[in-house]
C-alpha positions in Angstrom: 0.0 0.0 0.0 1.4 3.4 -1.0 2.0 6.2 1.5 0.3 9.6 1.3 3.5 11.1 0.1 3.9 8.6 -2.7 0.3 9.0 -3.8 0.7 12.8 -3.8 3.9 12.7 -5.7 2.4 10.3 -8.3 -0.6 12.6 -8.7 1.6 15.7 -9.1 3.7 14.0 -11.7 1.0 12.5 -13.8 -2.2 14.5 -13.0 -4.0 11.3 -13.8 -7.5 10.6 -12.6 -6.4 7.2 -11.3 -3.6 8.7 -9.2 -6.0 11.3 -7.9 -8.7 8.6 -7.1 -6.1 6.5 -5.2 -5.2 9.6 -3.0 -8.8 10.6 -2.7 -9.9 7.2 -1.2 -6.9 7.0 1.1 -7.4 10.5 2.6 -11.2 10.9 2.6 -12.1 8.7 5.7 -9.7 10.4 8.1 -10.4 13.8 6.6 -14.1 13.4 7.1 -13.7 12.2 10.6 -11.5 15.2 11.4 -14.0 17.7 9.9 -16.9 16.0 11.7 -15.2 16.7 15.0 -15.2 20.3 14.1 -18.6 20.8 12.6 -20.5 18.1 14.4 -22.6 17.2 11.4 -21.7 14.1 9.5 -23.4 15.1 6.2 -21.8 18.5 6.3 -18.4 16.9 7.1 -18.8 14.7 4.1 -19.6 17.7 1.9 -16.6 19.7 3.2 -14.2 16.7 2.7 -15.5 16.3 -0.9 -15.0 20.0 -1.6 -11.5 19.9 0.1 -10.5 17.0 -2.1 -11.8 18.8 -5.2 -9.4 21.6 -4.3 -6.7 18.9 -4.3 -7.5 18.3 -8.0 -7.8 22.1 -8.9 -5.1 23.6 -6.7 -2.4 20.9 -6.6 0.1 23.4 -8.0 -0.2 25.4 -4.8 0.9 22.4 -2.7 4.6 22.5 -1.4 5.8 18.8 -1.5 8.3 19.4 1.3 5.3 19.1 3.6 2.9 16.2 4.0 -0.1 16.4 1.7 -2.4 15.7 4.7 -1.1 18.8 6.5 -2.1 20.9 3.5 -5.5 19.2 3.0 -6.3 19.3 6.7 -5.6 23.1 6.8 -7.9 23.6 3.9 -10.6 21.5 5.6 -10.1 23.4 8.9 -10.5 26.7 7.2 -13.6 25.6 5.2 -15.1 24.1 8.4 -14.7 27.4 10.3 -16.3 29.2 7.4 -19.3 26.9 7.7 -19.5 27.4 11.4 -19.3 31.2 11.1 -22.1 31.2 8.4 -24.3 28.9 10.6 -23.7 31.2 13.6 -24.6 34.3 11.5 -27.7 32.6 10.3 -28.7 31.7 13.9 -28.2 35.3 14.9 -30.3 36.6 12.1 -33.0 34.1 12.9 -33.1 35.4 16.5 -33.6 38.9 15.3 -36.5 38.1 13.0 
């Protein structure tokens, strides 16, 4: 079984769908669990994880391979999770004013 680093390097080199898919399925379970601990909503966590992994496909050029790919992805997921929490809190505040 390949490591995260090997999968990330393969994907960066080839940009192939198969290398992306291998990395996607290796990272997604742990990433989803991590996000769920932040947002406390399994369905939302799955959506954020999928969006984070979509960014892996579209923004791989911004990744610095001297760091673990998981560090980069978990930071993206953390920031997206906080954005969802902030939006949810703003909506709750607006609902209370109505």
